[in-house]
mmCIF file of the N, C-alpha and C atoms, coordinates in Angstrom:
data_MODEL
# 
_entry.id   MODEL 
# 
loop_
_atom_site.group_PDB 
_atom_site.id 
_atom_site.type_symbol 
_atom_site.label_atom_id 
_atom_site.label_alt_id 
_atom_site.label_comp_id 
_atom_site.label_asym_id 
_atom_site.label_entity_id 
_atom_site.label_seq_id 
_atom_site.pdbx_PDB_ins_code 
_atom_site.Cartn_x 
_atom_site.Cartn_y 
_atom_site.Cartn_z 
_atom_site.occupancy 
_atom_site.B_iso_or_equiv 
_atom_site.pdbx_formal_charge 
_atom_site.auth_seq_id 
_atom_site.auth_comp_id 
_atom_site.auth_asym_id 
_atom_site.auth_atom_id 
_atom_site.pdbx_PDB_model_num 
ATOM 1   N N  . MET A 1 1  ? -26.290 -13.101 16.855  1.00 0.00 ? 1  MET A N  1 
ATOM 2   C CA . MET A 1 1  ? -25.206 -13.551 16.010  1.00 0.00 ? 1  MET A CA 1 
ATOM 3   C C  . MET A 1 1  ? -24.008 -13.885 16.912  1.00 0.00 ? 1  MET A C  1 
ATOM 4   N N  . SER A 1 2  ? -23.368 -15.021 16.647  1.00 0.00 ? 2  SER A N  1 
ATOM 5   C CA . SER A 1 2  ? -22.253 -15.439 17.491  1.00 0.00 ? 2  SER A CA 1 
ATOM 6   C C  . SER A 1 2  ? -21.016 -14.578 17.251  1.00 0.00 ? 2  SER A C  1 
ATOM 7   N N  . ALA A 1 3  ? -20.099 -14.624 18.184  1.00 0.00 ? 3  ALA A N  1 
ATOM 8   C CA . ALA A 1 3  ? -18.847 -13.870 18.052  1.00 0.00 ? 3  ALA A CA 1 
ATOM 9   C C  . ALA A 1 3  ? -18.046 -14.367 16.847  1.00 0.00 ? 3  ALA A C  1 
ATOM 10  N N  . ASP A 1 4  ? -18.085 -15.689 16.595  1.00 0.00 ? 4  ASP A N  1 
ATOM 11  C CA . ASP A 1 4  ? -17.375 -16.227 15.426  1.00 0.00 ? 4  ASP A CA 1 
ATOM 12  C C  . ASP A 1 4  ? -17.964 -15.694 14.127  1.00 0.00 ? 4  ASP A C  1 
ATOM 13  N N  . THR A 1 5  ? -19.287 -15.624 14.058  1.00 0.00 ? 5  THR A N  1 
ATOM 14  C CA . THR A 1 5  ? -19.936 -15.110 12.856  1.00 0.00 ? 5  THR A CA 1 
ATOM 15  C C  . THR A 1 5  ? -19.614 -13.635 12.660  1.00 0.00 ? 5  THR A C  1 
ATOM 16  N N  . GLU A 1 6  ? -19.619 -12.890 13.737  1.00 0.00 ? 6  GLU A N  1 
ATOM 17  C CA . GLU A 1 6  ? -19.266 -11.463 13.657  1.00 0.00 ? 6  GLU A CA 1 
ATOM 18  C C  . GLU A 1 6  ? -17.826 -11.286 13.187  1.00 0.00 ? 6  GLU A C  1 
ATOM 19  N N  . ARG A 1 7  ? -16.922 -12.125 13.688  1.00 0.00 ? 7  ARG A N  1 
ATOM 20  C CA . ARG A 1 7  ? -15.526 -12.060 13.279  1.00 0.00 ? 7  ARG A CA 1 
ATOM 21  C C  . ARG A 1 7  ? -15.393 -12.361 11.785  1.00 0.00 ? 7  ARG A C  1 
ATOM 22  N N  . LEU A 1 8  ? -16.103 -13.382 11.329  1.00 0.00 ? 8  LEU A N  1 
ATOM 23  C CA . LEU A 1 8  ? -16.064 -13.717 9.902   1.00 0.00 ? 8  LEU A CA 1 
ATOM 24  C C  . LEU A 1 8  ? -16.683 -12.609 9.062   1.00 0.00 ? 8  LEU A C  1 
ATOM 25  N N  . ARG A 1 9  ? -17.776 -12.043 9.537   1.00 0.00 ? 9  ARG A N  1 
ATOM 26  C CA . ARG A 1 9  ? -18.418 -10.963 8.791   1.00 0.00 ? 9  ARG A CA 1 
ATOM 27  C C  . ARG A 1 9  ? -17.454 -9.802  8.620   1.00 0.00 ? 9  ARG A C  1 
ATOM 28  N N  . TRP A 1 10 ? -16.715 -9.489  9.666   1.00 0.00 ? 10 TRP A N  1 
ATOM 29  C CA . TRP A 1 10 ? -15.734 -8.408  9.587   1.00 0.00 ? 10 TRP A CA 1 
ATOM 30  C C  . TRP A 1 10 ? -14.639 -8.754  8.576   1.00 0.00 ? 10 TRP A C  1 
ATOM 31  N N  . ARG A 1 11 ? -14.192 -10.024 8.575   1.00 0.00 ? 11 ARG A N  1 
ATOM 32  C CA . ARG A 1 11 ? -13.141 -10.441 7.645   1.00 0.00 ? 11 ARG A CA 1 
ATOM 33  C C  . ARG A 1 11 ? -13.636 -10.492 6.208   1.00 0.00 ? 11 ARG A C  1 
ATOM 34  N N  . CYS A 1 12 ? -14.942 -10.619 5.997   1.00 0.00 ? 12 CYS A N  1 
ATOM 35  C CA . CYS A 1 12 ? -15.515 -10.628 4.644   1.00 0.00 ? 12 CYS A CA 1 
ATOM 36  C C  . CYS A 1 12 ? -15.573 -9.226  4.046   1.00 0.00 ? 12 CYS A C  1 
ATOM 37  N N  . ARG A 1 13 ? -15.451 -8.219  4.882   1.00 0.00 ? 13 ARG A N  1 
ATOM 38  C CA . ARG A 1 13 ? -15.462 -6.841  4.392   1.00 0.00 ? 13 ARG A CA 1 
ATOM 39  C C  . ARG A 1 13 ? -14.098 -6.543  3.805   1.00 0.00 ? 13 ARG A C  1 
ATOM 40  N N  . ARG A 1 14 ? -14.068 -6.277  2.513   1.00 0.00 ? 14 ARG A N  1 
ATOM 41  C CA . ARG A 1 14 ? -12.813 -6.128  1.791   1.00 0.00 ? 14 ARG A CA 1 
ATOM 42  C C  . ARG A 1 14 ? -12.736 -4.742  1.177   1.00 0.00 ? 14 ARG A C  1 
ATOM 43  N N  . GLY A 1 15 ? -11.724 -4.524  0.364   1.00 0.00 ? 15 GLY A N  1 
ATOM 44  C CA . GLY A 1 15 ? -11.547 -3.239  -0.295  1.00 0.00 ? 15 GLY A CA 1 
ATOM 45  C C  . GLY A 1 15 ? -12.318 -3.107  -1.589  1.00 0.00 ? 15 GLY A C  1 
ATOM 46  N N  . LEU A 1 16 ? -12.919 -4.193  -2.037  1.00 0.00 ? 16 LEU A N  1 
ATOM 47  C CA . LEU A 1 16 ? -13.660 -4.180  -3.304  1.00 0.00 ? 16 LEU A CA 1 
ATOM 48  C C  . LEU A 1 16 ? -15.122 -4.516  -3.052  1.00 0.00 ? 16 LEU A C  1 
ATOM 49  N N  . LEU A 1 17 ? -16.011 -3.710  -3.572  1.00 0.00 ? 17 LEU A N  1 
ATOM 50  C CA . LEU A 1 17 ? -17.444 -3.929  -3.373  1.00 0.00 ? 17 LEU A CA 1 
ATOM 51  C C  . LEU A 1 17 ? -17.860 -5.315  -3.866  1.00 0.00 ? 17 LEU A C  1 
ATOM 52  N N  . GLU A 1 18 ? -17.300 -5.758  -4.988  1.00 0.00 ? 18 GLU A N  1 
ATOM 53  C CA . GLU A 1 18 ? -17.661 -7.070  -5.533  1.00 0.00 ? 18 GLU A CA 1 
ATOM 54  C C  . GLU A 1 18 ? -17.368 -8.175  -4.521  1.00 0.00 ? 18 GLU A C  1 
ATOM 55  N N  . LEU A 1 19 ? -16.200 -8.093  -3.889  1.00 0.00 ? 19 LEU A N  1 
ATOM 56  C CA . LEU A 1 19 ? -15.856 -9.098  -2.881  1.00 0.00 ? 19 LEU A CA 1 
ATOM 57  C C  . LEU A 1 19 ? -16.767 -8.996  -1.670  1.00 0.00 ? 19 LEU A C  1 
ATOM 58  N N  . ASP A 1 20 ? -17.042 -7.782  -1.233  1.00 0.00 ? 20 ASP A N  1 
ATOM 59  C CA . ASP A 1 20 ? -17.954 -7.595  -0.094  1.00 0.00 ? 20 ASP A CA 1 
ATOM 60  C C  . ASP A 1 20 ? -19.286 -8.286  -0.363  1.00 0.00 ? 20 ASP A C  1 
ATOM 61  N N  . LEU A 1 21 ? -19.844 -8.047  -1.525  1.00 0.00 ? 21 LEU A N  1 
ATOM 62  C CA . LEU A 1 21 ? -21.158 -8.605  -1.848  1.00 0.00 ? 21 LEU A CA 1 
ATOM 63  C C  . LEU A 1 21 ? -21.126 -10.124 -1.917  1.00 0.00 ? 21 LEU A C  1 
ATOM 64  N N  . LEU A 1 22 ? -20.118 -10.674 -2.586  1.00 0.00 ? 22 LEU A N  1 
ATOM 65  C CA . LEU A 1 22 ? -20.026 -12.129 -2.724  1.00 0.00 ? 22 LEU A CA 1 
ATOM 66  C C  . LEU A 1 22 ? -19.775 -12.805 -1.378  1.00 0.00 ? 22 LEU A C  1 
ATOM 67  N N  . LEU A 1 23 ? -18.821 -12.300 -0.634  1.00 0.00 ? 23 LEU A N  1 
ATOM 68  C CA . LEU A 1 23 ? -18.442 -12.954 0.614   1.00 0.00 ? 23 LEU A CA 1 
ATOM 69  C C  . LEU A 1 23 ? -19.492 -12.781 1.699   1.00 0.00 ? 23 LEU A C  1 
ATOM 70  N N  . GLU A 1 24 ? -20.016 -11.573 1.854   1.00 0.00 ? 24 GLU A N  1 
ATOM 71  C CA . GLU A 1 24 ? -21.039 -11.359 2.878   1.00 0.00 ? 24 GLU A CA 1 
ATOM 72  C C  . GLU A 1 24 ? -22.329 -12.087 2.520   1.00 0.00 ? 24 GLU A C  1 
ATOM 73  N N  . GLY A 1 25 ? -22.653 -12.146 1.236   1.00 0.00 ? 25 GLY A N  1 
ATOM 74  C CA . GLY A 1 25 ? -23.828 -12.907 0.802   1.00 0.00 ? 25 GLY A CA 1 
ATOM 75  C C  . GLY A 1 25 ? -23.677 -14.385 1.114   1.00 0.00 ? 25 GLY A C  1 
ATOM 76  N N  . PHE A 1 26 ? -22.477 -14.917 0.854   1.00 0.00 ? 26 PHE A N  1 
ATOM 77  C CA . PHE A 1 26 ? -22.232 -16.320 1.159   1.00 0.00 ? 26 PHE A CA 1 
ATOM 78  C C  . PHE A 1 26 ? -22.272 -16.570 2.667   1.00 0.00 ? 26 PHE A C  1 
ATOM 79  N N  . LEU A 1 27 ? -21.699 -15.679 3.431   1.00 0.00 ? 27 LEU A N  1 
ATOM 80  C CA . LEU A 1 27 ? -21.711 -15.835 4.883   1.00 0.00 ? 27 LEU A CA 1 
ATOM 81  C C  . LEU A 1 27 ? -23.151 -15.897 5.390   1.00 0.00 ? 27 LEU A C  1 
ATOM 82  N N  . ALA A 1 28 ? -24.008 -15.074 4.843   1.00 0.00 ? 28 ALA A N  1 
ATOM 83  C CA . ALA A 1 28 ? -25.407 -15.024 5.281   1.00 0.00 ? 28 ALA A CA 1 
ATOM 84  C C  . ALA A 1 28 ? -26.214 -16.227 4.794   1.00 0.00 ? 28 ALA A C  1 
ATOM 85  N N  . ARG A 1 29 ? -25.917 -16.711 3.580   1.00 0.00 ? 29 ARG A N  1 
ATOM 86  C CA . ARG A 1 29 ? -26.788 -17.715 2.977   1.00 0.00 ? 29 ARG A CA 1 
ATOM 87  C C  . ARG A 1 29 ? -26.194 -19.108 2.851   1.00 0.00 ? 29 ARG A C  1 
ATOM 88  N N  . GLY A 1 30 ? -24.879 -19.258 2.912   1.00 0.00 ? 30 GLY A N  1 
ATOM 89  C CA . GLY A 1 30 ? -24.312 -20.574 2.643   1.00 0.00 ? 30 GLY A CA 1 
ATOM 90  C C  . GLY A 1 30 ? -23.281 -21.067 3.627   1.00 0.00 ? 30 GLY A C  1 
ATOM 91  N N  . HIS A 1 31 ? -22.711 -20.177 4.397   1.00 0.00 ? 31 HIS A N  1 
ATOM 92  C CA . HIS A 1 31 ? -21.624 -20.575 5.295   1.00 0.00 ? 31 HIS A CA 1 
ATOM 93  C C  . HIS A 1 31 ? -22.071 -21.592 6.333   1.00 0.00 ? 31 HIS A C  1 
ATOM 94  N N  . GLY A 1 32 ? -23.266 -21.483 6.822   1.00 0.00 ? 32 GLY A N  1 
ATOM 95  C CA . GLY A 1 32 ? -23.767 -22.397 7.851   1.00 0.00 ? 32 GLY A CA 1 
ATOM 96  C C  . GLY A 1 32 ? -23.868 -23.835 7.389   1.00 0.00 ? 32 GLY A C  1 
ATOM 97  N N  . GLN A 1 33 ? -23.788 -24.079 6.088   1.00 0.00 ? 33 GLN A N  1 
ATOM 98  C CA . GLN A 1 33 ? -23.899 -25.426 5.545   1.00 0.00 ? 33 GLN A CA 1 
ATOM 99  C C  . GLN A 1 33 ? -22.530 -26.074 5.314   1.00 0.00 ? 33 GLN A C  1 
ATOM 100 N N  . LEU A 1 34 ? -21.444 -25.359 5.625   1.00 0.00 ? 34 LEU A N  1 
ATOM 101 C CA . LEU A 1 34 ? -20.112 -25.906 5.423   1.00 0.00 ? 34 LEU A CA 1 
ATOM 102 C C  . LEU A 1 34 ? -19.755 -26.905 6.510   1.00 0.00 ? 34 LEU A C  1 
ATOM 103 N N  . ASP A 1 35 ? -19.049 -27.957 6.115   1.00 0.00 ? 35 ASP A N  1 
ATOM 104 C CA . ASP A 1 35 ? -18.518 -28.872 7.124   1.00 0.00 ? 35 ASP A CA 1 
ATOM 105 C C  . ASP A 1 35 ? -17.251 -28.224 7.705   1.00 0.00 ? 35 ASP A C  1 
ATOM 106 N N  . PRO A 1 36 ? -16.678 -28.781 8.765   1.00 0.00 ? 36 PRO A N  1 
ATOM 107 C CA . PRO A 1 36 ? -15.513 -28.141 9.400   1.00 0.00 ? 36 PRO A CA 1 
ATOM 108 C C  . PRO A 1 36 ? -14.325 -27.921 8.463   1.00 0.00 ? 36 PRO A C  1 
ATOM 109 N N  . ASP A 1 37 ? -14.053 -28.870 7.567   1.00 0.00 ? 37 ASP A N  1 
ATOM 110 C CA . ASP A 1 37 ? -12.944 -28.701 6.627   1.00 0.00 ? 37 ASP A CA 1 
ATOM 111 C C  . ASP A 1 37 ? -13.221 -27.560 5.651   1.00 0.00 ? 37 ASP A C  1 
ATOM 112 N N  . GLU A 1 38 ? -14.456 -27.469 5.175   1.00 0.00 ? 38 GLU A N  1 
ATOM 113 C CA . GLU A 1 38 ? -14.823 -26.387 4.262   1.00 0.00 ? 38 GLU A CA 1 
ATOM 114 C C  . GLU A 1 38 ? -14.787 -25.041 4.983   1.00 0.00 ? 38 GLU A C  1 
ATOM 115 N N  . ALA A 1 39 ? -15.216 -25.018 6.233   1.00 0.00 ? 39 ALA A N  1 
ATOM 116 C CA . ALA A 1 39 ? -15.171 -23.771 7.008   1.00 0.00 ? 39 ALA A CA 1 
ATOM 117 C C  . ALA A 1 39 ? -13.725 -23.306 7.168   1.00 0.00 ? 39 ALA A C  1 
ATOM 118 N N  . ALA A 1 40 ? -12.815 -24.245 7.392   1.00 0.00 ? 40 ALA A N  1 
ATOM 119 C CA . ALA A 1 40 ? -11.392 -23.896 7.497   1.00 0.00 ? 40 ALA A CA 1 
ATOM 120 C C  . ALA A 1 40 ? -10.865 -23.393 6.157   1.00 0.00 ? 40 ALA A C  1 
ATOM 121 N N  . ALA A 1 41 ? -11.301 -24.005 5.066   1.00 0.00 ? 41 ALA A N  1 
ATOM 122 C CA . ALA A 1 41 ? -10.881 -23.552 3.732   1.00 0.00 ? 41 ALA A CA 1 
ATOM 123 C C  . ALA A 1 41 ? -11.413 -22.144 3.458   1.00 0.00 ? 41 ALA A C  1 
ATOM 124 N N  . PHE A 1 42 ? -12.646 -21.863 3.887   1.00 0.00 ? 42 PHE A N  1 
ATOM 125 C CA . PHE A 1 42 ? -13.207 -20.525 3.721   1.00 0.00 ? 42 PHE A CA 1 
ATOM 126 C C  . PHE A 1 42 ? -12.368 -19.503 4.475   1.00 0.00 ? 42 PHE A C  1 
ATOM 127 N N  . GLU A 1 43 ? -12.002 -19.824 5.702   1.00 0.00 ? 43 GLU A N  1 
ATOM 128 C CA . GLU A 1 43 ? -11.176 -18.893 6.477   1.00 0.00 ? 43 GLU A CA 1 
ATOM 129 C C  . GLU A 1 43 ? -9.809  -18.705 5.832   1.00 0.00 ? 43 GLU A C  1 
ATOM 130 N N  . ALA A 1 44 ? -9.253  -19.760 5.254   1.00 0.00 ? 44 ALA A N  1 
ATOM 131 C CA . ALA A 1 44 ? -7.969  -19.636 4.555   1.00 0.00 ? 44 ALA A CA 1 
ATOM 132 C C  . ALA A 1 44 ? -8.114  -18.725 3.336   1.00 0.00 ? 44 ALA A C  1 
ATOM 133 N N  . LEU A 1 45 ? -9.230  -18.821 2.646   1.00 0.00 ? 45 LEU A N  1 
ATOM 134 C CA . LEU A 1 45 ? -9.465  -17.938 1.489   1.00 0.00 ? 45 LEU A CA 1 
ATOM 135 C C  . LEU A 1 45 ? -9.482  -16.477 1.921   1.00 0.00 ? 45 LEU A C  1 
ATOM 136 N N  . LEU A 1 46 ? -9.989  -16.215 3.112   1.00 0.00 ? 46 LEU A N  1 
ATOM 137 C CA . LEU A 1 46 ? -10.076 -14.836 3.588   1.00 0.00 ? 46 LEU A CA 1 
ATOM 138 C C  . LEU A 1 46 ? -8.713  -14.226 3.898   1.00 0.00 ? 46 LEU A C  1 
ATOM 139 N N  . THR A 1 47 ? -7.672  -15.034 3.914   1.00 0.00 ? 47 THR A N  1 
ATOM 140 C CA . THR A 1 47 ? -6.315  -14.509 4.138   1.00 0.00 ? 47 THR A CA 1 
ATOM 141 C C  . THR A 1 47 ? -5.650  -14.080 2.834   1.00 0.00 ? 47 THR A C  1 
ATOM 142 N N  . LEU A 1 48 ? -6.257  -14.414 1.708   1.00 0.00 ? 48 LEU A N  1 
ATOM 143 C CA . LEU A 1 48 ? -5.661  -14.101 0.408   1.00 0.00 ? 48 LEU A CA 1 
ATOM 144 C C  . LEU A 1 48 ? -5.794  -12.620 0.082   1.00 0.00 ? 48 LEU A C  1 
ATOM 145 N N  . PRO A 1 49 ? -4.883  -12.117 -0.751  1.00 0.00 ? 49 PRO A N  1 
ATOM 146 C CA . PRO A 1 49 ? -5.017  -10.736 -1.211  1.00 0.00 ? 49 PRO A CA 1 
ATOM 147 C C  . PRO A 1 49 ? -6.283  -10.585 -2.075  1.00 0.00 ? 49 PRO A C  1 
ATOM 148 N N  . ASP A 1 50 ? -6.879  -9.423  -2.020  1.00 0.00 ? 50 ASP A N  1 
ATOM 149 C CA . ASP A 1 50 ? -8.123  -9.170  -2.764  1.00 0.00 ? 50 ASP A CA 1 
ATOM 150 C C  . ASP A 1 50 ? -8.029  -9.528  -4.250  1.00 0.00 ? 50 ASP A C  1 
ATOM 151 N N  . PRO A 1 51 ? -6.975  -9.130  -4.967  1.00 0.00 ? 51 PRO A N  1 
ATOM 152 C CA . PRO A 1 51 ? -6.940  -9.457  -6.403  1.00 0.00 ? 51 PRO A CA 1 
ATOM 153 C C  . PRO A 1 51 ? -6.969  -10.968 -6.672  1.00 0.00 ? 51 PRO A C  1 
ATOM 154 N N  . GLN A 1 52 ? -6.251  -11.735 -5.865  1.00 0.00 ? 52 GLN A N  1 
ATOM 155 C CA . GLN A 1 52 ? -6.245  -13.194 -6.062  1.00 0.00 ? 52 GLN A CA 1 
ATOM 156 C C  . GLN A 1 52 ? -7.611  -13.783 -5.758  1.00 0.00 ? 52 GLN A C  1 
ATOM 157 N N  . LEU A 1 53 ? -8.208  -13.372 -4.657  1.00 0.00 ? 53 LEU A N  1 
ATOM 158 C CA . LEU A 1 53 ? -9.520  -13.877 -4.284  1.00 0.00 ? 53 LEU A CA 1 
ATOM 159 C C  . LEU A 1 53 ? -10.557 -13.520 -5.344  1.00 0.00 ? 53 LEU A C  1 
ATOM 160 N N  . LEU A 1 54 ? -10.485 -12.325 -5.877  1.00 0.00 ? 54 LEU A N  1 
ATOM 161 C CA . LEU A 1 54 ? -11.428 -11.917 -6.926  1.00 0.00 ? 54 LEU A CA 1 
ATOM 162 C C  . LEU A 1 54 ? -11.246 -12.771 -8.177  1.00 0.00 ? 54 LEU A C  1 
ATOM 163 N N  . ARG A 1 55 ? -9.994  -13.064 -8.555  1.00 0.00 ? 55 ARG A N  1 
ATOM 164 C CA . ARG A 1 55 ? -9.766  -13.929 -9.732  1.00 0.00 ? 55 ARG A CA 1 
ATOM 165 C C  . ARG A 1 55 ? -10.402 -15.295 -9.516  1.00 0.00 ? 55 ARG A C  1 
ATOM 166 N N  . TYR A 1 56 ? -10.277 -15.841 -8.305  1.00 0.00 ? 56 TYR A N  1 
ATOM 167 C CA . TYR A 1 56 ? -10.911 -17.126 -8.017  1.00 0.00 ? 56 TYR A CA 1 
ATOM 168 C C  . TYR A 1 56 ? -12.428 -17.035 -8.143  1.00 0.00 ? 56 TYR A C  1 
ATOM 169 N N  . LEU A 1 57 ? -13.001 -16.005 -7.557  1.00 0.00 ? 57 LEU A N  1 
ATOM 170 C CA . LEU A 1 57 ? -14.459 -15.880 -7.536  1.00 0.00 ? 57 LEU A CA 1 
ATOM 171 C C  . LEU A 1 57 ? -15.040 -15.561 -8.909  1.00 0.00 ? 57 LEU A C  1 
ATOM 172 N N  . LEU A 1 58 ? -14.250 -14.937 -9.762  1.00 0.00 ? 58 LEU A N  1 
ATOM 173 C CA . LEU A 1 58 ? -14.710 -14.652 -11.122 1.00 0.00 ? 58 LEU A CA 1 
ATOM 174 C C  . LEU A 1 58 ? -14.421 -15.795 -12.085 1.00 0.00 ? 58 LEU A C  1 
ATOM 175 N N  . GLY A 1 59 ? -13.780 -16.848 -11.599 1.00 0.00 ? 59 GLY A N  1 
ATOM 176 C CA . GLY A 1 59 ? -13.469 -17.998 -12.440 1.00 0.00 ? 59 GLY A CA 1 
ATOM 177 C C  . GLY A 1 59 ? -12.285 -17.786 -13.356 1.00 0.00 ? 59 GLY A C  1 
ATOM 178 N N  . GLN A 1 60 ? -11.472 -16.790 -13.071 1.00 0.00 ? 60 GLN A N  1 
ATOM 179 C CA . GLN A 1 60 ? -10.305 -16.509 -13.903 1.00 0.00 ? 60 GLN A CA 1 
ATOM 180 C C  . GLN A 1 60 ? -9.091  -17.323 -13.481 1.00 0.00 ? 60 GLN A C  1 
ATOM 181 N N  . ASP A 1 61 ? -9.147  -17.935 -12.321 1.00 0.00 ? 61 ASP A N  1 
ATOM 182 C CA . ASP A 1 61 ? -8.066  -18.744 -11.774 1.00 0.00 ? 61 ASP A CA 1 
ATOM 183 C C  . ASP A 1 61 ? -8.714  -19.740 -10.814 1.00 0.00 ? 61 ASP A C  1 
ATOM 184 N N  . THR A 1 62 ? -8.000  -20.813 -10.503 1.00 0.00 ? 62 THR A N  1 
ATOM 185 C CA . THR A 1 62 ? -8.520  -21.844 -9.612  1.00 0.00 ? 62 THR A CA 1 
ATOM 186 C C  . THR A 1 62 ? -7.496  -22.118 -8.511  1.00 0.00 ? 62 THR A C  1 
ATOM 187 N N  . PRO A 1 63 ? -7.936  -22.181 -7.266  1.00 0.00 ? 63 PRO A N  1 
ATOM 188 C CA . PRO A 1 63 ? -6.989  -22.511 -6.191  1.00 0.00 ? 63 PRO A CA 1 
ATOM 189 C C  . PRO A 1 63 ? -6.417  -23.913 -6.389  1.00 0.00 ? 63 PRO A C  1 
ATOM 190 N N  . LYS A 1 64 ? -5.169  -24.087 -6.040  1.00 0.00 ? 64 LYS A N  1 
ATOM 191 C CA . LYS A 1 64 ? -4.552  -25.417 -6.101  1.00 0.00 ? 64 LYS A CA 1 
ATOM 192 C C  . LYS A 1 64 ? -5.122  -26.323 -5.011  1.00 0.00 ? 64 LYS A C  1 
ATOM 193 N N  . ASP A 1 65 ? -5.481  -25.749 -3.883  1.00 0.00 ? 65 ASP A N  1 
ATOM 194 C CA . ASP A 1 65 ? -6.069  -26.497 -2.779  1.00 0.00 ? 65 ASP A CA 1 
ATOM 195 C C  . ASP A 1 65 ? -7.499  -26.898 -3.153  1.00 0.00 ? 65 ASP A C  1 
ATOM 196 N N  . GLN A 1 66 ? -7.779  -28.200 -3.146  1.00 0.00 ? 66 GLN A N  1 
ATOM 197 C CA . GLN A 1 66 ? -9.097  -28.687 -3.567  1.00 0.00 ? 66 GLN A CA 1 
ATOM 198 C C  . GLN A 1 66 ? -10.218 -28.252 -2.624  1.00 0.00 ? 66 GLN A C  1 
ATOM 199 N N  . GLY A 1 67 ? -9.923  -28.145 -1.337  1.00 0.00 ? 67 GLY A N  1 
ATOM 200 C CA . GLY A 1 67 ? -10.931 -27.661 -0.394  1.00 0.00 ? 67 GLY A CA 1 
ATOM 201 C C  . GLY A 1 67 ? -11.314 -26.225 -0.688  1.00 0.00 ? 67 GLY A C  1 
ATOM 202 N N  . GLN A 1 68 ? -10.330 -25.396 -0.969  1.00 0.00 ? 68 GLN A N  1 
ATOM 203 C CA . GLN A 1 68 ? -10.603 -24.004 -1.318  1.00 0.00 ? 68 GLN A CA 1 
ATOM 204 C C  . GLN A 1 68 ? -11.358 -23.932 -2.635  1.00 0.00 ? 68 GLN A C  1 
ATOM 205 N N  . ALA A 1 69 ? -10.998 -24.788 -3.594  1.00 0.00 ? 69 ALA A N  1 
ATOM 206 C CA . ALA A 1 69 ? -11.699 -24.792 -4.887  1.00 0.00 ? 69 ALA A CA 1 
ATOM 207 C C  . ALA A 1 69 ? -13.175 -25.141 -4.692  1.00 0.00 ? 69 ALA A C  1 
ATOM 208 N N  . ARG A 1 70 ? -13.467 -26.109 -3.807  1.00 0.00 ? 70 ARG A N  1 
ATOM 209 C CA . ARG A 1 70 ? -14.873 -26.473 -3.540  1.00 0.00 ? 70 ARG A CA 1 
ATOM 210 C C  . ARG A 1 70 ? -15.628 -25.305 -2.905  1.00 0.00 ? 70 ARG A C  1 
ATOM 211 N N  . VAL A 1 71 ? -14.985 -24.604 -1.988  1.00 0.00 ? 71 VAL A N  1 
ATOM 212 C CA . VAL A 1 71 ? -15.642 -23.472 -1.328  1.00 0.00 ? 71 VAL A CA 1 
ATOM 213 C C  . VAL A 1 71 ? -15.874 -22.344 -2.333  1.00 0.00 ? 71 VAL A C  1 
ATOM 214 N N  . ILE A 1 72 ? -14.917 -22.085 -3.191  1.00 0.00 ? 72 ILE A N  1 
ATOM 215 C CA . ILE A 1 72 ? -15.102 -21.067 -4.239  1.00 0.00 ? 72 ILE A CA 1 
ATOM 216 C C  . ILE A 1 72 ? -16.313 -21.431 -5.088  1.00 0.00 ? 72 ILE A C  1 
ATOM 217 N N  . ALA A 1 73 ? -16.423 -22.703 -5.475  1.00 0.00 ? 73 ALA A N  1 
ATOM 218 C CA . ALA A 1 73 ? -17.575 -23.135 -6.278  1.00 0.00 ? 73 ALA A CA 1 
ATOM 219 C C  . ALA A 1 73 ? -18.877 -22.905 -5.515  1.00 0.00 ? 73 ALA A C  1 
ATOM 220 N N  . ARG A 1 74 ? -18.879 -23.160 -4.227  1.00 0.00 ? 74 ARG A N  1 
ATOM 221 C CA . ARG A 1 74 ? -20.096 -22.945 -3.429  1.00 0.00 ? 74 ARG A CA 1 
ATOM 222 C C  . ARG A 1 74 ? -20.434 -21.465 -3.324  1.00 0.00 ? 74 ARG A C  1 
ATOM 223 N N  . ILE A 1 75 ? -19.416 -20.631 -3.155  1.00 0.00 ? 75 ILE A N  1 
ATOM 224 C CA . ILE A 1 75 ? -19.662 -19.180 -3.099  1.00 0.00 ? 75 ILE A CA 1 
ATOM 225 C C  . ILE A 1 75 ? -20.257 -18.713 -4.416  1.00 0.00 ? 75 ILE A C  1 
ATOM 226 N N  . ARG A 1 76 ? -19.681 -19.156 -5.520  1.00 0.00 ? 76 ARG A N  1 
ATOM 227 C CA . ARG A 1 76 ? -20.182 -18.753 -6.839  1.00 0.00 ? 76 ARG A CA 1 
ATOM 228 C C  . ARG A 1 76 ? -21.612 -19.245 -7.049  1.00 0.00 ? 76 ARG A C  1 
ATOM 229 N N  . HIS A 1 77 ? -21.892 -20.474 -6.622  1.00 0.00 ? 77 HIS A N  1 
ATOM 230 C CA . HIS A 1 77 ? -23.245 -21.023 -6.758  1.00 0.00 ? 77 HIS A CA 1 
ATOM 231 C C  . HIS A 1 77 ? -24.236 -20.208 -5.924  1.00 0.00 ? 77 HIS A C  1 
ATOM 232 N N  . THR A 1 78 ? -23.857 -19.899 -4.700  1.00 0.00 ? 78 THR A N  1 
ATOM 233 C CA . THR A 1 78 ? -24.734 -19.114 -3.812  1.00 0.00 ? 78 THR A CA 1 
ATOM 234 C C  . THR A 1 78 ? -25.010 -17.750 -4.404  1.00 0.00 ? 78 THR A C  1 
ATOM 235 N N  . ALA A 1 79 ? -24.015 -17.154 -5.042  1.00 0.00 ? 79 ALA A N  1 
ATOM 236 C CA . ALA A 1 79 ? -24.191 -15.821 -5.634  1.00 0.00 ? 79 ALA A CA 1 
ATOM 237 C C  . ALA A 1 79 ? -25.205 -15.841 -6.768  1.00 0.00 ? 79 ALA A C  1 
ATOM 238 N N  . HIS A 1 80 ? -25.321 -16.990 -7.464  1.00 0.00 ? 80 HIS A N  1 
ATOM 239 C CA . HIS A 1 80 ? -26.222 -17.068 -8.608  1.00 0.00 ? 80 HIS A CA 1 
ATOM 240 C C  . HIS A 1 80 ? -27.565 -17.707 -8.265  1.00 0.00 ? 80 HIS A C  1 
ATOM 241 N N  . ALA A 1 81 ? -27.694 -18.198 -7.041  1.00 0.00 ? 81 ALA A N  1 
ATOM 242 C CA . ALA A 1 81 ? -28.947 -18.844 -6.625  1.00 0.00 ? 81 ALA A CA 1 
ATOM 243 C C  . ALA A 1 81 ? -29.967 -17.771 -6.258  1.00 0.00 ? 81 ALA A C  1 
ATOM 244 N N  . PRO A 1 82 ? -31.243 -18.037 -6.538  1.00 0.00 ? 82 PRO A N  1 
ATOM 245 C CA . PRO A 1 82 ? -32.267 -17.079 -6.130  1.00 0.00 ? 82 PRO A CA 1 
ATOM 246 C C  . PRO A 1 82 ? -32.297 -16.934 -4.618  1.00 0.00 ? 82 PRO A C  1 
ATOM 247 N N  . SER A 1 83 ? -32.609 -15.754 -4.147  1.00 0.00 ? 83 SER A N  1 
ATOM 248 C CA . SER A 1 83 ? -32.662 -15.492 -2.692  1.00 0.00 ? 83 SER A CA 1 
ATOM 249 C C  . SER A 1 83 ? -33.839 -16.164 -2.056  1.00 0.00 ? 83 SER A C  1 
# 
């Protein structure tokens, strides 16, 4: 595993189990398919406070940034896709 992937994996570990599962699952199964702009949007999402990020991932709120909104949709899709 690359140092960048390890760094992202560490940043995906949050204070809420729900976020840990969604983010680490996406990192393992979907992050490698992101283009550079989407990868940057994913990293920007990881700077958000846990409650805001959880609202986005649960569909209770939508990021104003369209790149972040696309990444949220991909994370949600990956979470519901069969393994």
